[in-house]
N, C-alpha and C positions, 0 to 999 in steps of 0.2 A: 344642670342648670337648664333654666327657661329663659326665653327673652320675649318681652311684649313690645309691640310696635304701635306707636300713637302718631297719626298725622294731624297737625294742628292747621297748617296753612298750605298753600299750594307749593311753596318754595322750601319751607323748613320741616325736617322730619325729625321726630325725637325718639331716640332709642332708649328704652328701660331695660336694665339688667336685673333679674332677680335670682335668688337661691331657692330652688324648688324644695319645697317642704310638703310631705303627703299629708301629715295629720294637722299641721298649723297653717297659718297664713305665710305666703311666700315672702322671703326676706328682700327688702330693696338693697341692691349693690351699687347703685349708681346709674346715671343717665348722661347722654351725650346727644348733641344735635348735629345733623347734616344738611348742608345747603345745596339743595337740588340744582339751583341755578349754576352752580360752581363744577358740576359733573360735566363730562363730556361722554359723547357715544362710545369711545374706546374704554375698555376696562383699565381702571388706574387704581394703585394702592392708596387707601385712606387710612390713617391713624386717628381714632376719636378717643380723647382721654374722658374718663368717666369723672363725673362730680355730683355732689350732693350738697344743696344749698344749707343744709343743717350741719355739714361737717367740712372742716377745712383741710383735711388730710388726704393724701393721694390714694385713689382708689382703683388705679390700673387704667389701661386703656384696651379698646377693641381695635384689632388690625384686620381689615377687610378690603375686597375689591369692590368697586362700585362703577356703575356706569348708567347713563341715561338712554333709554330706547324710545325713540320717537314713533308714535302711532301714524300708520298710513291713513289717507282719507277714508278708505273703504271701512275699516275698523272704527274710525270716528263716526261714521254714518250709521253703523250698526249699533254703536253704544249710545246713539241720541245725543252725541257730544257731551257725555257724561264722564268720560276718562281722558285725562289730560297727558299723563305721561306714565311710565313705569320704570322702576329703579329695581335692578337685580342686585342684591348684596349678597356676597358669598364669603363667608368667613373661612380662613385658611390657616390662621396661626394661632397664637395664644394670648391669653390675658396675663398681665405681669404676675399675679399671684394665683394663677391656676390656668388649666386647660379649658379654653369655652370653645366648643364646637357649635356653629350656628349655620342655618341656612334660612334666610329670611327674604320675603318678598314684600315690597311695599307699593301699593296702588292708590293713587290719590283720587278722590271724588269719584268711587266706583258705585254705580248702582247695578246691584247684581240681578234684581228682577228684570231690569230693562235689558240687560246683557244676555241673559240667557232665556229670555222669552223669545227672543229673535235668533233664528238659526244663523250661526257665524258662517258666512260665505267661504267656500272651500278654495277661493281663488286668492284670499288673503295671503299675505307674506307669512311664512311659517313661524316666524318668532311672534307675530300677533296673536295667531291661534294658540300658540304655546302659552302665551301671557294669560290670555282670556280663560284657558284650561286651568291655569295654575291658581287664577284668582278664585275659581269655583272651588278648588281643592282646598284653598285656604279657608274659604267660607265654610265648607264641609267640615274641615278640621276643628273649627269652633263649636260644632255641634258633636264633636267627639270622634268624627270620622277621619282617621289620618290617612293621607294618601302621600306616597313618594313616587315620583316620576322618574322613568329611566334617561339616561343621558346617552346611551349608546345600545346598539343591538350586535351581538356576536352570533355569527354562523359558523358552527363547528361541525366540519364535515369529516367523519370517521371513515377513513379509507379501507386501511387493513392492519393486520397484525403479522409478526412473523416471529418464528422461533420460540414460540410459547411452550412452557412446560406441559407435560402430559399428566392428566389427572384421572385418566379411566384405565382400566385394566386392558384395553386393547392398544395403549401406547398412543392414544389421541385424546383430545378434549373436544368439548362441545361449547366453544366460549362465546360470551355475550359481554357488553361493556354497560356499566352503569355510571351515570353522570349525576353529580350532585354540586349545586351552586346555591347556597342559601336555602330557600324552600323550594326551588326548582329542582325537579328530579327527572331524569330521561332515561331510557334503556334502549339498547340496540336489538336487532334481530339476533338470533341464534345461527351459528355457522357450525354444522355437525360434523364430526370426525375429522378434524383437522388441527394442525398446529401453525397454520399460516391463512388465517381466515381473512376474507374479503367481505366487508360488511357494506361499504358505500352508503352510509346512512347519514342524514343531515338533521341537525338540531339548532334551535334558536333559544338563546339565552338573552335576557335583558340585564345591561349593566347600570347600576345605581351609584355606587362609589367604590373606591379601591379596597376598603375592607371587606365588602362583601362580593368581590369578583374573583375570587380563587375557585377554580374548577377542579373538583376531585373525581378522579377517574379511576374505577376499579374494574378489573377483569374477572369474571366468574365462568366456572364450568357448570352447565346445566346438567343437572341429574333428575330423573323422573320419579324415583322412589325414595329420595333421602334430600337431605339439605344439599344446596349447590355448594361446590367447592371454590373457595377463593383462590385465585391464580396470582394476582399482583395488582398493584396500584401505582399512580402517579399523579401529580397535580401541576396545575398551571394557573398563573395569575394573568387572567385576561386583560385586566387594567393596563399591564404595562406593554401589552402589543401595540405596534404601530397601527393606527387607524387607516381606513380605506386602502389597505394593501393586503393581497392574499399571502399568507404565510404557510410554507410547507414545512411542518415540524414533525422529526421522528423523535418521539419520546420513549426513553427506556423506562421499564418497570423497576420499582425499587425493591431491593433484596431479593430479585428472582430475574432469571433470563427472560429475554421477549422484549420486543419494541411494538410501538403502535404509531401509524402514520395518519397525520391530521392535516387538513387544509382548513385554516382559520382565517376568517376576515371580520374585523370590526368596523361597524358603519355607526356614525354619529347621528343621533336623532335630528338634530338641528344641522342643516347643510351648510358647509364651509365653501367659501369663495376660492377657488385654485386654478383659475384660468391663467394660462401661459402669458407672460409679459414679452415684450420685444426683446429685453435682455436674455430671458430663458430661451426664445427662439434662436438667438445668435449662439448661444452656448450650445443648443442641440445641433445646430448646422456645422459648428466647429467640430463637435463631437463625432459626428457621423459623415464627415468629410472624406472623400476617397483617399486622402493623403494620410489619413489616421486609421486606415483599414485594419493594420495588423496589432493596434494597440489592445484591442479587446474584441476579439472575434466573435464570441457568444452573444454580445450585445449587438443585435442586428438593426435596431431602430427604436422608435418611440412613437406612440399613439396617444391621441387625445380625442375621446368620443363625448360629445355633448348631447344629452338626452333632453330635448326642448320640450316636447309636449306630445299628447296623443288626442284623438278626436274620434267621436262616434263610437265608442266602446260599447261592448255588450253589457247590459244591466244584469248584475249578479245578486243583488239584494231585492228583498220583497218591496222596497219602496221606490224601486224602479231606478236605482243608482247603484254604483260601485264605489269602493275604496281603492282605487288602483296605485300599484307601485311597479317599478321597472327593475329587472334584474339583467345585467349585462355580464357576459361570461367570454373570455379570450383564453381558450384552451383552459388552464387550471385557474386563472385569475378570475376574480369575482368581484362585482361592484353593485351596489342597490341604491336606489333613490329612496326619497322619503315618501310616505302615504299622503295622498290627496283624497280627502274624505267626501263623500256623498257628491260624486261629480262623475260624468261620463266623458269630459273633456279636460282632463287633468294638465296642468303646466308645471313640470319639475325644474327646468333650467338648470340640471346638474351637470357638471364637467368631471370627467374621470379620465385618469391617465393609466397608461398600460405600458410596460416594457414589450418590445416586439422581440421574441426569441426566434420567430420562424414567420417570414413575411407571408406566408401561405395560410395562417391560422385565420380563424373565422370568428366575427362577433356574433354570438348568439343572444339575441335581444327579447327576452320574455316579458310579459305584462301579466300581473296576477291581481286579483281582488283579495284585500286582506280582511279575514274574518276576525282573527285575533292575532295573539303573538306567535302562534306556530301554523295554524291553518291557512290555506290560501287557495284559491280557485284560479284556474288558468282562464285567460282572456284572450292571448294573442301571441303570435311569435314571428319572428323574422331573423333569418340568417344572411350575414353580409360579409364575404371575403374581404380581407383588408384591401387587396388590390382592386377589388370592384367598387370599394367606395371613392366617391368624387372627392378629391382632398380639398378640404377647407371649404367645401359647399353644403349649404343646408339643404336636405333632401327630405321627402315625405315618402314613406313605404307603406304598401297594404300590408295587413296582417294576415297571417295564415294560422292554420290550425296547429296542434301540438307535432303532428308528422310532418308539417311543412308541404302538405300535398293539396289542400283546398283553402280557398279563401274564406276568412271570417270577418266580423264586423270590426271596423275601426282601422285607423291609421295611427303610424307613430312618426314624429319628425325628429331626426337626429343630424348631427354634422360629424364628420369623420375627418381628422387631421392627423397626418403621419409624416414622419421624416425616417428614412433609412439608408443604410449603405448598401448599395447594389452588389459590391464585391463580397462582403459579409453574407448577405441574402444568398448569393449563388454558392458559397462554400457551405453554408447550412443547408441549403436544398439537398446536397449530395450526401447527407448524414441522416440517421434515423430520426423519425418524427418524435416529438415529446409525448409520452403516454398521457392520455386524458383520463385522470384518477376516477372522476365521478361518471363516466360515461357507462350508460346502462348495458347489461350483457344481452345480447340478442337471444330471444326465444323463438322456439318452433311455432310457426304459422303457416296453415295450408296456402293461404292467398299469398303470403310473401314467398314461399317456394315456387309457386306458379308463376310470379313475377319475374323471379330470378330465372327461371326457365326460359321464359319468354325472351328475356335479354339475350341469353346465351343462343337461343335459336335465331334470333335476328342477326347475331354476328356469324353464326354457321351458315345461314343463308347467303350472307356476303361472300365467304369462303368458297361455298359450293359453286356461286355463279362464277368466281374468278376461274376455278377448277374447270368449269365447263367451257368457259372461254379459251383456255389453254388447250383443252382436249379438242375443241372445234379447229384450232389451228394445226393440230397434228393430223386430224381426219380430214383436211381439206374441204370442209363444208363450204367455205367460201374461198375458192382458189386464189383470188387476189390477195386477200388477207393473209392467207397461208403463205404465199410466196414471199410477201413483205416480212412476215415473222421468221420465216426460214432464213433469208438473207441477214437479217437483224441478228438472229442467233449466231450466224457463222462470224459476223464482224466482232460481235461482243466477246465470243468466246476466244477468238483468235488474238484479240488485242487487250483483254481483260487484265487489269492490275487491281491489287487490293484496295488501294487509295480510292478508286472508282466507286467503291461501295458507299463511304460516307459522302462523296460527292453526289452520288445519285439521291441519297436521303435528303441531302442539303438542297439539291434542285426540286425535289418534291415540295420540301418546306417552303422554298421561296415563290414556287408556283402558286401556292395557296395563300401565301402572304399577299402577293399581287393580285389574286383574285378577290381577297377580302378587303385590303386597306387600300388598293389602287383602284380597282374596278368597282369596289364597293358592292360586290355580290353577296346578298344576304346568306348566311350560314344556314345549312339544313337545320330545320326544327328537330330538337331533341323530344322524342317521345317521352310522356310523362310515365313516371313509374307508380301511378296511383294504384292502390288495391283497396278493396271495399272492407277491410278489417276494421271493426269498431275499436273504441278506446279501451275497452275491457276485455277484448278478446285475447287474454294472455296466451293461453293454450287452449286450442280446440280439443286437445286429447285430455287435458286436466278435467273437463266437465264429465267426461266419462270415466275417469278413474276412480271417483268416489263410489259408484254404484257397482263396480266389478269385485271380483275375488282377488285376493293377494296375488295368487299366481299369475293372474292375468296383468295385475298391476306391474308386476316385475317385467313381463314380455312387452308390456306398452312402454315402459319406461326406457327399455333398451331400445325399442324401435324409435322411440322419440329421440334419443340420444344420437341414432345413426342418421336420422332425417335432418336433425339439426346440423349435424356435420356436412351432409350433402347440400343443405341449403347454403351453409357458409362458402363451401367449395365452388358451388355455382355462382355466388356472389363474387367471389374472388376472381374467377375465370372471366366473367362478364365485366367486372370493373377493370381488369387488366387490358382487355381489348378495347374498351371504350377510352382508356386513358391514352393507349397509343394512337388511337384514332384522332383524339381531341388535341394530342401534341401537334400534330400535323395540320389540324384545322385551325390552329391558332386561337383556341379557345381562351388560353391565358399566354397572352403575348410575351410577358416576362419569361416563362417557361420555354416558349418556342424560341425567342432569341437566345436563351441560354444553350438550348440544343444546337443551334446554329453556330455559337462559338465553340462548343466542344467538338462537333463535327469537323469544323475548320481545322482545329488542332489536331484531332485525330488524322485527318486526311493528310496534313503535312508531315506528321511523325510517320506515318505510313509510306509517304512518298520518299523520305529521305533515309529512312532505316530498313533494312531488310528484314522480312517477316520472321525469318529463323531467329534473329537476334531478339527482336520483340518478344516473341514467345519464350525464349530462354529466360529473359528478364523477368517476365511475368511469373513463370514457374519458380524461379529463384525466391522471387518476393513472397509468393504464396507458401513456399515451404519454410522459409525462414522467418515469417512475421511472428509466429508464436514465440520464437526464441528471442526475438529483439524486443517484442512487447507482449509480456506474459499476460497482462489483463486487457488486451484489445478486444473489442466487441466486433465480431464479424458481421459483415454488411455487404450488400449488394448496391453498388452506387447507382445502377441503371433503375432498380426496383424503388431506391430511395427517391430517386428524380420522378419517377412515374406515381409515386403516392402522393405527390403534391399536384399532380393533374387531375382534375375533377372529373368523375364519371359522369354518366348521363343522368343518373339519379341525383347526384350533387348538383349538377348543373340545373336540374329542374327545380331543386331545393332554393337554389339562389336567384331564381328568376323572379322578377319583379312583375307584379299582377297590376295593370291600370286601375287606378283608384275610381275612376267613372265607370268602369265595367265590373260586372260580377258581384257588385255589393249585395249581400244578402238582406 
């Protein structure tokens, strides 16, 4: 069936229903009128009974949703006051004597030539630009060009697979994944010789309606000299997934062993208003009150991030403009704004909400230029830890490059609001961090290796200086100092008790606290971990591999693997030392206060209980834990705590660049 729309007056719209005939004239089935003046801005259900003035019999009815969308003054000026109102009608039910599916748009008094001869301002409200684009599509449809607009965009992140069946003679497979949804087809990279592949690929799909939103996923084994082997398949209806929330889905393959891990986020094309009300805030305060601490320990808190605008972005298109959109990530959770077209100063005004599973997670805010559905160009980035954000205050941050090392053009204005339970946050701090699935694997770079070596060398110099000081006391280079050190050594050794050790660390923490927060002494500047690696210098060794012999390739590959391990070990050692140092430097006051509390408890326990009994209980606990908890995950609470303390590289990543300085 087809539906023709006729607008006779400013307030009355007539709908005519026809039976589609390909060889003959379409048959008239009835007409109905809708009064635009009776509609409201909110969508409401309307039943229109069809009638024919030549017939007296019942012709059925149309069940639809209708609303009036008022035009903004900006769009009215662009249209030269030729557009009065827009009515969006969406049929969702059935006609009494048959199923009638329609999607109709009615716009009164539209002069298309006037509208599209003028460039629509990107600062207009999204619904106004959507209306204008839709009118043009309807006009194009009259000329035989049918255009269907998406209502949502799905970001499908293929993380990994597990326990896939073997398809090769060596007992492994070379798996890759194909995605099909309607006419859209995507393919992941190939992971060679593995049954537990890790892809970390991201794909974008547009959603138009429920019928065409089923994602068909097939897994294949790559073969070079014959047809690829089929491994398994699964499917998922993206339309049914909750919008604006990141879902971690483990999908099992049909009729074959194996699983695929996905991170899926659905974003609406048209932004929705989801700001927190006073009632919501009251419920959140009750939910995260200290009296309700042990009701839901994994639920640490709740964060709301408002992406307001950006200014002075880099021009990515040849017309001197960009089509920017913003992506916000908090660990594995992801959110995305709408695209503002042809502007360097976009205004998004989008509000996103995130559950806080770890108070030490970091908001990763990236701005991209949209070239089409899947391609995008990087414009800027900023990383903000939750605890570094000023709660409920709008702030402007200077953008950095992709590596968070250098200043790039533009600023972004955001507002972070969060509520959390400090006791739950402290308990969560002493457990392993959540794995970030889509984090890129580190590759070998000579410059990065040199940077990590320099970080370790700076720590080694501090240790060497301390050792030289102690040695100078032993050698009596300065007799007065050596005499004082000797007397102090005798007193300490004679009176030392084990509880004095945490008290000593506690005194060191409190001394630094007084220096920083009472005397307002500035912290020592963290040396920047910049290195001059370019964006595409993935591997300096890789450029040499293509021109060498296979035997040399194997040797260089083994060397690269060893150097990568050395690089990562150096990074671990440097980060460990820097985290310990930054704990006592009160870089993160929350963690330093937590250390104060833990050290107090340890000191009290060691004071009232003999060391022999404590060590005995500790050994019994370690030996019997596997018997009491067969599935427990071994961990080190101290290392888990230190993993939340930022290293110098991370502090440099989080540092704010003054907007008025260093602008390229």
